[in-house]
C-alpha positions in Angstrom: -14.6 -4.9 -2.9 -11.4 -4.3 -4.9 -12.0 -0.8 -5.1 -12.4 -0.3 -1.5 -9.2 -2.2 -0.9 -7.6 -0.2 -3.6 -8.6 3.1 -1.6 -7.2 1.7 1.5 -4.0 0.7 -0.1 -3.5 4.3 -1.5 -4.3 5.5 2.0 -1.6 3.2 3.5 1.1 4.6 1.0 0.1 8.1 1.9 0.4 7.4 5.5 3.6 5.8 5.3 5.0 8.7 3.3 3.9 10.9 6.0 5.3 8.9 8.9 8.5 7.9 7.1 10.6 10.7 8.7 9.3 10.2 12.4 11.5 10.5 15.2 11.9 7.0 16.1 13.2 3.9 14.4 10.0 2.1 15.0 7.9 4.4 13.5 9.9 4.4 10.2 9.6 0.5 10.2 5.9 0.9 10.4 5.8 3.6 7.7 7.9 1.1 5.4 5.4 -1.8 6.2 2.4 0.4 5.3 3.9 1.6 2.2 5.1 -1.8 1.2 1.5 -3.3 2.0 -0.1 -0.6 -0.3 2.3 -1.1 -3.0 2.1 -4.9 -3.3 -1.4 -4.8 -3.2 -1.8 -2.3 -6.1 0.6 -4.3 -8.0 -1.4 -7.6 -7.5 -4.4 -5.5 -8.8 -2.4 -4.2 -11.7 -1.2 -7.8 -12.6 -4.6 -9.3 -12.2 -6.4 -6.7 -14.0 -5.0 -7.8 -17.2 -5.9 -11.4 -17.0 -9.2 -12.4 -19.0 -11.5 -14.6 -17.3 -12.9 -17.7 -18.9 
């Protein structure tokens, strides 16, 4: 499940970079949201991967 969500997060980041220079302000805000969501989830995975389970 984490792998699939990680792939989706990367796709969000790539799509966000593709849309960031769109013509409208709304498109740019959606792109920032997509990139932010992807980056936050990847950071969450990075932080939690270092913790050892008991």
